[in-house]
N, C-alpha and C positions, 0 to 999 in steps of 0.2 A: 267751151261750146257756147256759153251764154254771151261771151264777148263777140263771138262770130255772129250770132243771131242779132245782137244789138247793132253791130256794124252793118249788117244787111238791112235792118230796119231804117238806119240813117241813110241808106243808099251808098255806103262806103264799100264798094265791091272789093277794092284792094285790101282794105282792112279786114274784111270778112275772110278773104282768101288766106291772109296771114294767120288769122286765128284758127281757121280750119286746118291750116298747115301745122300749127302747134298741136292740135288734137291728133292728127294723123301721125306726127312724129312721136308723140307720147305713146300712142298705141303700138307703133312699131318697136319702140324701145322696150315696151313691156312684153312684146311678142304676141300681142292680141290682134286678131284680124279686125280690120276696119269695118264698121257696119256699112251696109249698102247705102243708107241714106246720106252718108258723107259724100260719096261719089255723086249722088243725085244732086246734092246742094252745089257741088263744084260745077257740074254740068249746067245747072240752071243759072249759074253766074256767068256762063259763056266764056269760061277760061279753061277749057279742057287741056289746052296745051301746057298750062302751068301745073296741072294736076300731076303730070309726069315728073316735074321738077320738085314737087313737094317731098319726094322720097329722100332727097338729100337737101334739106333746107339750107339756104345761105341767107343769113340775116345781115342787113347793112349795119355798119357801125352806128352806135347810138348818135342821135341827132344832138346838136348843141343845146337845144332846149331840154332834151332828156337828161343830158349830162348836168345841166344847171339844176334841174329838178332833183336829180340824184344827190347832188352836193347839198341842196337844201334839206333833203330827207336825212342825210347823215348828220347834219348840224342839229336838226330837230331831235334825232335819236340821242345824240350826245348830251343835249340839254334836258333829256328826260321827257320830251313831248312825244310820247309813243304814238298817239292817234295821228298827229300831224305827220310824223315820220312815215307811218303806215300809208297814209293817203298819198304822200309825195312819192314813195317807192312805187305804188300802184300807178300813179300818173306817169312816172318815168317809163314803166313797162308798157303803158298804153301808147306812149309816144314812140317808143322803140321796143317792139315786142321781143326782140332777141337780146336785150340788154342783160347779160348774164350777171354782172355785178349787182344790178338792182334786184334781180330775182333772188340771188344768194342773200343779200342784205335783208330783203323782205322775209325770206324763209327763216333767217336767224332771229329776226324781230318777233315773228309769230311763234317760233319755238320757245323763246324766252317767256312769252306771254302764255304759254301752254295751249296755244291754238294749233293743235297738231294737224287737223285736216288742211288748214290754211298753209302751214309750214310745208307739208307734203306737196301741196299744189305749187307753191313757189319753187321748191327744189326741183320738181318735175319740169317746170318751165325752164329753169336754168339748164337742166340736163338735156332738154329737147333742143335748146339753142346751141349747146356745146357738149355733145355726148362724151367727149374725152376730157372734160374739165374735172380734175381730181376733186376739187372742193365740192362740186355739185354731187358727184357720185358718193363721196364719203358722207356728206351732210344728209342726203336722202337715206343712205343706209342707216345712219344713226337715228334719225327720226322714225323710220319704219320699225326699228328695233323696239321702240317704246310702245308700239301697238301690241295689243294682247293676242291677236289672232295668228295662227300658224302661217298663213300665206304671207303676211307682212314680214314675219321672222325669216321665212325662206327667201323672200325677195331681198331682204337686208343682207343675208349671207351671200347671195349671188352678186349683189352690188359690191360687197367687200372683196369678193374674188376679182371683180372688175377693177376696183380701186388698187388691188395688189398688182394687177397687170400694168397699171399706169405708174405706180410708185411702189415697187416691191420693198424698198427699204423701210417704208413707214407702216405699211398695212399688214404685214405678215402676223405680227403679234396681236393686232386688233382682231383680225379674222379668226385666228385660232382661239382666242379668248371668247369671242362671241359664239363660236361653234360649240365650245365646251359648255358654256352656259345654256345654250339652246338645247343641247342633248340632255342636259339635266332637267330642263323645264318641260320639254316636249319630246317624249320618246319617239324616235323615228321608226316608221314601219320597216320591217326587214324584208 
C-alpha cells in the first residue's frame, strides 16, 4: 500500500495501479474483501477500466534492468553482503513488480535474517504474481508456521493443502506432519 501511495505522490499513475493491483490480489488470495477505499483510489486515478482486469493480474516479464539488478543482488548475497542484496532485490521488485524470483529470493533472505514480517510480505508478493508457483506457496506456508498465533498456523495448513494440490508427491508428508504438530500445540474446537 505504501508503494502505491508513493507512486501516486510521484505522479506515477501506472506504478500506483500496479501496486494497488498487488494489494487487491493479495486480499483476494487471502479471501479478504477489498476495502472500499481501494476502489476509490482506483477511480480517482481515472483507470476504472483497468480495475476489472486487476482480478487476474498479468505481470510483464522482468525488464532487463530488473534482471541485471537481480543478478547483482544474488552476487551480493553470495558474498555475504546482506544489506546490499536486500536493497538490490527490492530495487528489482520496484523495477518489475511481478518478478517472482526476486520476491522469493528476498523472502528467503529476510527469513534467514529472522525478519519474519518482511519475509511474509515478500512471499505474499511472489504468490500474488504467480498464485500457482509451488515455491511461493510452500515458502509462505513455512514462514507462517513460525508465527505463534492460531490464524497463521491455520493459513499455513491451508497453503500446505494448496501446495499438495500443486505437487502431491512432495507435500503430503509435510502437510500431515504439520497438522499433527498443530493439533498437539493448539487443540481445535470440535
